N, C-alpha and C positions, 0 to 999 in steps of 0.2 A: 382464486379466480374460478367462477362458475363455468364448467365445461360447455354449457349451452349458450353462453354469451359470446357474441362476436367481438373480435378485436377491431381496433380502428382500421388496421390494414385490410381486414376482410370486408369492412364496410366501405372501403374506398377512400380512407382518410390517412393522413400522416400528421405527426405531432412536431411542432417546432421545438427544438432543443433549448431555445432561449426563453420564450414566453409560454410555451406549451399550448399554443393555439392549434386547433385541428384545422387542417386545410386539405382540399382534395389532392389526390395523388398526382394529378397533372400539374400542380403548382410547384414552381421551382424556388420561390422565395416567399417567406412569411408575409401575409398581408398586413400584419400589425407591426412587427418590429423590423422587417426587411431582411432577416437572416435567411441563409440558404437552408432549405429543409430537405430531409431525406426520410423515406419510410423506415429505414434502418441505418444506423451509423455505418458509413462506408469503411470496409476493411477493419471492422471492429476487432475480430478475433486475431487477425494478423498483427495489428498494432498492439493489442494487449499482450500477445506472446512476445513481441519484440521488446517491449518495456520490461516484461517479467524476466526474460533471459538477461537483459542488461542489469536488472536488479540482482539477479543471481550471480552475475559476474562480479559486481561490486561487493556482494555479501562475503565473498571469500577473504579478500584483504581486510575488510571491515572487522572481521572477527579474529583474524590471525595477526595483524599488525598492531603495534601499540596505539591505543586511543589517546593516551597522554603520558608524559614523562615527568616524574617528580624528582627534582634535584634538591637534595638536602645536604647542606655543608659540603658541596662539591661532589656528592655521590648521586649518580643518576639511577633512577629506578623506573624503567618503562612498564606500563600496565596495559594489557589487552582488556577487552570488555569482560571476558570470563575471569581473567586474572583479578580484575577489580572487584567482581562479585564475590570471588572466593576470599579475597582479602577483607572485604566488609563483613563477610560471614564469620571469618576467624576473629575479627575484632568485636563481635557481638552485635553488629548493626544488622540484625536479621531482616527487619521490615524494609530497610533501604536496599539491602542486597536482593531481596525478593522482587521489589518494584523494578529495579534496574534489569534484573534477569528477565522478568516478564515482558517489559516493554522494549528491551534491546535485543533479546534473543528469541523468546517465544513468539511475540507478536509478528516480527518480520517474517519468520519462518512459516508461521500459520498463514499469513497473508499471501506469501508466494505460493504455498501449496494450494490454497483456495483458488487463486487466480488460474493456475495451471489446470486445476480440476474443472473449473467453470468453462474454460476454453475447450477442454476435451468434451465436456457434457454438451455444450452448445453445438459441437461439430459432429460427434459420434455417439453421444449418449442416447439411451432409450428412455425418454422422459414420459411420465404421466403427470397429471395435474398435481398430485400430492408431492411428487419429487420436484416438480417445478416450483411449488411453494417453498420447499425447504432450500432449494438452490438460490432462489431470489432472496430469501432471508439471509443465507450465507453471504451473498453479494453485498447486501446492505450492511451487514456486520463488518465485512472486509473494508468497505468504503469508509465506514464510520471510525474504525480504530486506527486507520493508516497514519494520521498526523501524530498520534501519541508516541510513535516510535522515535520521534525527535527528542524525547525526554533525555536520552543519553547525551545528545549534542548540547542540550540546554545545561545539563550538569557540568559538562566539560567547560562550556563558555563561562559559567559562573565561577568555577574554580580558578580558571585562567585569569579572570578579571580581578578576583579578590586576593589570591595568594601569589603575590609577586614581591617577596622580600629578598632583595639582591644579597647574595652571600649567605643567606640562611635557608630559605625555601622558595623555589620557583617551580611553577607548573606550566608546561608548554603542551599544546595540542599535538597529536601525532597524525600520521597520514591516514590512519584508520578513521579519524573524524570526518575527513573529506569523503572517503569511500562510503562510510555509513550514511552520511547526508545524501550522497548521490543514489544510494540504494533506496532510501526512504522516498526520495523524490520520484524515482523510477517506478516504485510500486504504486505511488499515488497516481501517476500518469497512466499506469496500466489499468487501475480501477476505473479511472475516468474514461478510458478508451473502450471499456467493455460495455456492450449494449445488452442489458438484461432481458430485453424483449425477445432476443434470440432464443432464450430458454423457453418462453411461451410458444414461440413458433415451432420449436421441436415437439412440445407437448401436443400442440394442435394437429401436427402432421401424423400423429400416431393413430 
């Protein structure tokens, strides 16, 4: 963003979050789609923090509890996410192990760290335009990769649906599956709640 350019807010306009029509600041509803408009998303940082803390709360049992239990000839073997990754690694399935580790462990932790960092930067950070560019890029990356964390849930769902041989091998989902799904949903809601325009406001005020 060019530092000499005015933002819509400085020019006296606000953008509709549905159809992106610019309307004067005095307008309460979009003239085109009728949605309620705000210059900035109300309570954006507070909502993002609330969803991020919720996601952190669910992340603990999601990684500590069994994500699925494999019962073979009456012997049950519960597996956590990391346990499953290590087992795949030991069996020689390195690409699958790396993919699950990346999208089930690295991506959620990266996304949570990024969201907390963006909230801090929008509230207390000392931004210039170069930093604002990088932080907006980080936000876009965070928003884009969020749904890919559901890969682990998809793998468990496929295994549960396909491997149901009563008396021989049965795979059942564990509580970690629910916690992991709630964690991913919370991070997606957190990313949707964050208003990246706050980053530019911080840079403009310097």
